[in-house]
N, C-alpha and C positions, 0 to 999 in steps of 0.2 A: 630596563638597563641592558646594555649590550653584553653579549657573551664574552667580550674582551675583558670585562670587569668581573672577575670571578669571586674574590673574597673581599668585598667592600668593607666588611666589619673591622678589618685590621686598621683602617684609617677612617672609620665611621665618624668619629668626633671631628676630625679635620674636614671631612666633606660637609658636615652640618655647619661648621664655621664658615666654609666657603659659600654655601648658599645664603647665609645671613649677610655676609659681606657683599655679595653680588646685589642683593636687594637694597642694601644701604647705599652702595656706591652709585646706583642708578637713579637715586632720588634727585629731582631737579625742581627749581622754582617754576619751570614750565611744565605743567601737569601732563600735557600730551607727550612730551619727550619721555617722561617717566613711564607713562602708560604703554607706549609703543615698545620701548627698549625692554621693559619688564615682561611684556607679552612674549617676546621671543626667548628671552633668557629663561622664563618660567614654563616654556612649552615642551619640556620633556627631553632636553638634550642629554646625550650620554655622558658628558663631562670627561671624556677620555683624556683630553690634553691636560687639564688640571689634575686629574687623577694620576697621570704620568709624572707630573711635576712633584706632587706630594710624595708619591712612592719613591721617586729618585732621591729626593732630599732625605727621606727617612732611611733609605738604604745606605746613604752615605753619612749617616749619623747626625744630620741637622735637626734641631729640636725647637728652633725659635719661631715665633709667631709670623715672621716675615715670609715664611714658606706659604702661608695661606694667602698673604697679600700677592705674592708672586703667582700663585695658582689662579687668583682672581684676575690678574692682568692677562694671563694666558687665555682664560675663557672669554674675557671681553674682546680681545683681539680676534679670537675665532668668531664670536658672535657678530662683530662688525663686518667681517669679511663675508659671512653668510648673507647678511642683509643686502650687501652690494652684489653678491653672486646671484641672488634671486632676481634682482632687477635686470641684470645683464642677460640672464637665462630666461627671463619672462616666466619664472616659475610661480605657479599658483599655490603650491603646497610646500611646507617645510615641516619635517617631523610629524607628518600626518595632519597638520593644522594648516590653516590659511597662512601663506607667507605675508610678510609685512606689506609688500607692494600690492598684494591682492586684497588684503583687509583694509588698507588705507589707499595709498597710491605710490607711484614711483618717486615723486618729489618728497613725500614724507619718508620713504625708505632711504633715499640718499642722505637726507639731512640727519635722520636718526642714526644711520650708520656712522656718519661723521661724529655725532654726539657720543656714541659708544666708544669710538676710537679715542676721542679726547679724554673720556673718563679713564680709559686704559693708560694713557700717557700721564695723566695726573697721578694715578696710583703708582705708576712705574717710578716716578720721581721720588716717591716716599721710600723706595728701597734703599736709597743712598749708597748704591754700589754701581760705580761708573761702568765696570766691566759687564755686569748683568744688564744694565740699561742699554749699553751699546749693542750687546748681543740681541736684545729684543727689538731695538730700533732697526738694526740691519736686517733682521728676519722679516719685519713688517715691510720693509722696502722690497725685499726679494719676493714676498708674497704678491705685492702689488704688480711687480714686473711679470710674475707668472700669469696674472689675470690678463695683462695686456697681450702677452705672447699667445695665450689660449684664444683670445679674441681674434688675433691676426690669423691664426691657423684654422679657425672654426669653419667647417664646411669644406675644407680642402682635402681631397682624397689622397693627396701625396704626402700627408703628414707621416713622418718616419718614426720608428721606435725611439730614435735619439731625441726627436722633438717631443714625443710623448713623455719620456723620462725627464726631460728638462722641465716640462710643464708641471708634472706631479711632484717633482723634486722641489720646485718653488712653491706651488700652491698648497701642497699637503705636508710633505716630509719636512719642510723648513720649520713649520710651527711645532711639529713633533720634536724636532731637534732642539729648538729654542726652549721647549717645555722642560726637557731633561737637562740640557747644558746649563741653563740659567740656574737651575736648582743646584747643580754641581758647583757652580761658581759661588753662590752665596754660602754654600757649605764649606767653602775654602778647601776643597780637595786638591789632590796632586794634579799636575798637568796630565798625567797618564789617565787618571780616572775621569777628568773632564773630557779627554779625547774619546774614551770608551763610552761615556754618556752620550756624547754627540753622535758618534757612529751608530750606537745602538738605536737611538731614537729616530735618527734619519732613516735607517733601514726599516724600522717598524712603520714609519709613515709611508714609505714606498710600498711595503707589503700590504698595509691597510688599504691604500688607495687602489692597488691592483685588484685586491679582493672586492672592493666596492664596485669597481668597473666590471668585474666578473659577475657579480650579483645582478647587474643591470640586464644581463642576458639569461641568467639561470635562477634568479631569485623569485620569491613569491611576494606579490604586491602587498598582501595583508601583513606579511612579516617585515618587509623592508620599509613600508610606508612610502614607497616610491614606485611610480609607474614603470613597468618593465619596458626596456627599449627607449627610455627617456633621453639617455645620452645621444643616441642616434638621431632622435627627433630634433635635438638641439644642435645637431651638426658636429658633435664631438667625436673625434676618432680616438677611441680608447684602445687599449692593448688587444682585447678580444677581436675587434674588427681589423686592426692592423695586421695581426697574425693570420686572420682569415684570408686577407688579400694574397698572402703568400702560399696558401694551401688550396684554395678553391679554383674552379675552372675559369677560363677567360670570359665565358658567357656570364658566369655568376659575378665575376669582378665587375664587368660592365653594368650588370643590373644593380649591384650595390652602389657603384659610383654615380650612376644616373639617378637612383633613388635619393641618394644623399644630396646631390646637387639640386634636384627639383624639390627636395623636402616633401616627398610624397609619402606621408605617414600612413596612407591606406595600405601600403605594401610592407608595413612593419613586421607583420607576422611571417612573411616570406624571408625578410632580412634575418630575423631571429633563427628561423629554420636553417638557413645557409650557415650561419655562424656556429650553431650547435652541431651540425653535421660535418663541419670542416675538419674537426680535430683540434681547432685552435684553443678550445677551452682547457684541454689537458696541458697544452704548452703554457698557458697562462697560470694554471695551478702550479706548475713547476717553478715559475718565476716567484710566486708567493713563497714557496718552500725554500727557494734559494736565499731570498732576503730574510726569511725567518731564521735560517741557520746562521746568517751573519749577525743577527740580533743576539742570539744565544751565545755566540762566540764572545761578543763584547761584554755581555753580562757576566761571563765567567771571571772577569777581572774585578767584579764587585765583591765586597765582603759577603760572606754567606749569612744571610738573615732571612726572616720571614718576608721582608719587603722585596728582597731580590727574588725570592721564590714566586711572589705574586707577579713581578715583572716577567718572569719566565712563563708563568701561566698565561699572561696576556698574549705573549708571542705564540704559544702552543695552541691557544684557542682560536687563532686565525683560521686554522684548518676546518673548524666546524662553524665558523661565523655564518649567520644567516641574515643578519641585518646590520 
């Protein structure tokens, strides 16, 4: 369980119900579809997004069973996007286990990813709340657009900070936002609280992804379950590298760009050394802190409850997140 989830006991019952619903929803007459989808869902995910959904709903006073249904939709959307991500990135590992495309193949991955998306939308319809459904559908569209944008910019050394934030805003922060905002919508809160929920979760998603990209250069593989420098190997220009370009020497910039262009992974250790010595990582940490402060500001408008406190703990634990 990620350090982002500090006190899971306060919604332990809801999380158990979520796991049961996920297993039930993924049942299919096609046994292989059930097997593959269940393999990824059951492979040890952090469940951060549905956890966020349930906590937000509870913090805003919502007590009905549809909160679990909504949380399940969120996790299914996330799972489907991961399956497709791994195919595009040619990743062999996901959460320390073989990815779907590595264990089976790309064709199975694409089709089962579609199967999981379809399950999410079937479940979404049962919410019977047009505003929530539209919010989730719009977010799914923006996430897909983010995937396309990242593919266009992959391997391009001229990717700007603006491009980077556009990508992570769509790919990561958008589903965080939908997780919290849709819970606020079904809770029938005020417009102001819906806006606060949206802004809080979007900022949390941004901070979470920046930290994730930071760990790609400073993390430990045994802890993260992800190879250090993997983003660079895949041609992804994340914030640590973008900021490094503005801080290191012309010779180092040329080396980084040439290595990125040629995909020469034999020089990865040198790349990591340049990034770590440039001072870029401190600047990236400042970005995490800036967005974390924005999260806490929005949470200050929530009613003071144990659920709001846990949301605040999620934000604060980003500073010590190691996986």
